[in-house]
C-alpha positions as CSV (number, residue, x, y, z in Angstrom):
1,M,14.4,31.6,89.7
2,S,15.1,27.7,88.9
3,I,13.2,24.6,89.7
4,F,16.5,23.0,90.8
5,N,18.9,23.4,93.7
6,S,22.7,23.7,93.0
7,K,22.8,20.1,93.1
8,K,20.3,20.0,90.4
9,E,17.9,18.4,92.4
10,L,13.6,19.6,92.0
11,N,13.6,22.1,94.5
12,V,9.6,22.3,95.3
13,E,8.4,25.2,97.7
14,I,5.0,24.6,98.6
15,G,2.9,27.2,100.2
16,E,0.7,27.7,103.6
17,I,-1.9,25.5,103.7
18,K,-5.2,27.4,104.1
19,E,-8.5,25.4,105.0
20,S,-11.1,25.7,102.0
21,L,-13.9,28.0,101.8
22,V,-15.4,26.5,99.1
23,D,-18.0,23.5,100.0
24,Y,-16.8,21.0,97.3
25,S,-19.9,18.0,98.0
26,K,-22.2,21.1,95.8
27,S,-23.7,20.6,92.4
28,I,-21.8,22.3,89.6
29,E,-24.8,24.9,89.7
30,E,-24.4,25.6,93.6
31,L,-20.7,26.4,92.7
32,T,-21.5,28.4,90.3
33,M,-23.9,31.1,92.5
34,Y,-21.3,30.7,95.2
35,Y,-18.1,31.8,93.0
36,D,-20.6,34.4,91.4
37,E,-21.7,35.8,95.0
38,Q,-18.2,36.0,95.3
39,L,-16.8,38.0,93.0
40,E,-20.2,40.5,93.9
41,L,-18.4,41.0,97.1
42,I,-14.5,41.0,95.7
43,K,-15.7,43.6,93.2
44,Q,-16.7,45.9,96.7
45,E,-13.2,45.5,97.6
46,R,-13.6,42.3,99.9
47,N,-10.0,41.5,98.0
48,E,-9.3,38.9,101.1
49,L,-11.5,37.1,99.4
50,A,-10.0,36.5,96.2
51,T,-8.0,33.6,96.6
52,L,-6.3,30.9,94.7
53,E,-9.1,28.9,95.4
54,L,-11.5,31.2,94.0
55,M,-9.7,31.6,91.3
56,M,-9.1,28.0,90.6
57,L,-13.1,27.6,90.7
58,G,-13.8,30.4,88.3
59,Y,-11.2,28.5,85.5
60,A,-13.4,25.5,86.4
61,I,-16.9,27.0,86.0
62,D,-15.7,28.8,82.5
63,F,-14.2,25.5,81.6
64,I,-17.9,23.3,81.9
65,E,-19.6,26.6,80.5
66,W,-17.4,26.4,77.5
67,I,-17.3,22.6,76.9
68,K,-21.1,22.9,77.1
69,E,-21.5,25.7,74.5
70,V,-18.7,24.5,72.0
71,F,-19.2,20.5,72.3
72,K,-22.8,20.0,73.8
73,I,-21.1,17.9,76.6
74,E,-22.5,18.5,80.2
75,L,-19.8,17.5,82.2
76,T,-19.8,16.4,86.2
77,L,-17.6,16.4,89.4
78,G,-17.7,12.5,89.1
79,E,-15.2,10.5,87.9
80,E,-17.9,9.3,85.3
81,S,-16.7,12.3,83.4
82,L,-12.8,12.0,83.4
83,S,-12.9,9.7,80.1
84,E,-15.3,12.0,79.1
85,F,-12.6,15.0,79.7
86,D,-9.6,12.7,78.5
87,R,-11.5,12.8,75.4
88,I,-11.3,16.4,75.3
89,L,-8.1,16.7,76.0
90,E,-6.9,13.7,73.2
91,D,-8.7,16.5,71.1
92,V,-7.0,19.3,72.0
93,H,-3.8,17.4,72.2
94,Q,-4.2,16.7,68.3
95,M,-5.5,20.1,67.7
96,Y,-2.0,21.6,69.5
97,M,0.1,18.7,67.6
98,K,-1.4,20.1,64.1
99,N,-2.1,23.8,64.3
100,G,-0.5,25.0,67.3
101,L,-1.8,27.0,69.6
102,R,-0.8,30.7,70.5
103,E,1.2,30.6,73.9
104,E,-1.9,33.3,75.7
105,V,-4.0,30.8,74.2
106,L,-2.7,27.0,75.4
107,N,-2.3,29.1,79.0
108,D,-5.6,30.1,79.1
109,L,-6.8,26.4,78.1
110,L,-4.4,25.1,80.6
111,K,-5.7,26.9,83.8
112,K,-9.3,25.9,82.7
113,C,-8.2,22.7,82.5
114,S,-6.8,22.4,85.3
115,G,-9.1,23.9,87.4
116,Y,-11.7,21.5,86.1
117,F,-9.6,18.4,87.1
118,G,-8.9,20.1,90.1
119,L,-12.5,21.1,90.9
120,V,-13.3,17.1,90.3
121,I,-10.3,15.8,92.4
122,L,-11.6,18.2,94.9
123,S,-15.4,16.7,94.9
124,N,-14.4,13.5,95.5
125,Y,-11.3,13.2,97.2
126,K,-10.8,15.5,100.8
127,G,-8.2,18.3,99.8
128,N,-7.0,21.6,99.5
129,W,-5.5,23.9,96.6
130,V,-1.9,25.2,97.7
131,D,0.4,27.7,96.0
132,S,3.8,26.3,95.1
133,N,6.6,27.8,92.9
134,L,5.6,25.0,90.2
135,G,2.0,26.6,90.9
136,P,-1.2,25.9,91.9
137,T,-1.2,22.5,93.5
138,I,-3.5,20.1,95.6
139,Q,-2.9,18.2,98.5
140,V,-4.7,15.2,98.7
141,N,-3.8,12.4,101.4
142,G,-0.2,14.2,101.8
143,V,0.6,14.5,98.0
144,N,1.4,17.5,96.2
145,A,-0.6,16.9,93.1
146,F,0.8,19.5,90.2
147,V,-3.0,19.3,88.1
148,Y,-1.5,22.1,86.1
149,N,2.2,20.0,85.0
150,C,-0.6,17.1,84.4
151,I,-2.6,18.7,82.2
152,K,0.1,20.4,80.0
153,R,1.8,17.1,79.5
154,R,-0.9,16.0,78.1
155,I,-1.9,18.4,75.8
156,Q,1.4,19.3,74.4
157,S,3.5,15.5,74.0
158,N,0.7,13.1,75.5
159,E,3.6,10.9,77.4
160,D,3.7,9.8,80.6
161,S,0.3,11.6,81.3
162,D,-2.7,9.6,82.0
163,I,-4.8,12.2,84.3
164,I,-7.1,8.8,84.8
165,A,-4.5,7.1,86.4
166,F,-3.4,10.3,87.9
167,Y,-6.6,10.9,89.1
168,Y,-7.4,7.4,91.5
169,A,-3.3,7.6,92.6
170,L,-4.8,10.1,95.0
171,G,-6.8,7.9,96.4
172,E,-4.2,5.7,97.2
173,S,-1.4,6.0,99.8
174,L,1.5,7.0,98.2
175,D,5.0,7.2,99.1
176,E,6.2,10.4,97.4
177,N,5.2,13.9,98.4
178,F,4.6,14.9,95.3
179,L,2.8,13.9,91.9
180,I,3.6,15.7,89.1
């Protein structure tokens, strides 16, 4: 399926916006406990709890724990961690350019980085995770922000992918419906 229509225009399909079940004002520890509790309920066949939002929270938690273990860096959910996150992405970009990354490793990294970036966004702006034909999207202030695409560009090409500017753009009134 192409993301372009017959006129070669970008065809973006946004799924239904569902009310957020996660309280993004909570600390990382509280969010981790919430995630673990939900996971236990899902294991008891409460499959309706297995949502995009919970999946992205899981990716975010995995990323935070991995960064703490490997880099000895304690990421937070505040804006102050964005510069640290950007430095981590720069290290990943350099590794990608030097050695490449197997596709499954790159995809796993993209999911986890996107989960964390999305968690920071949702902890500081009111919004929701939404599914789309371009992947998980965050809707904030009427704008669909494709965090996965932003992170992918940052890692693969490092061009036109300023995650900090991307983050702050979500707090502004944009004339566009999409931030890709």
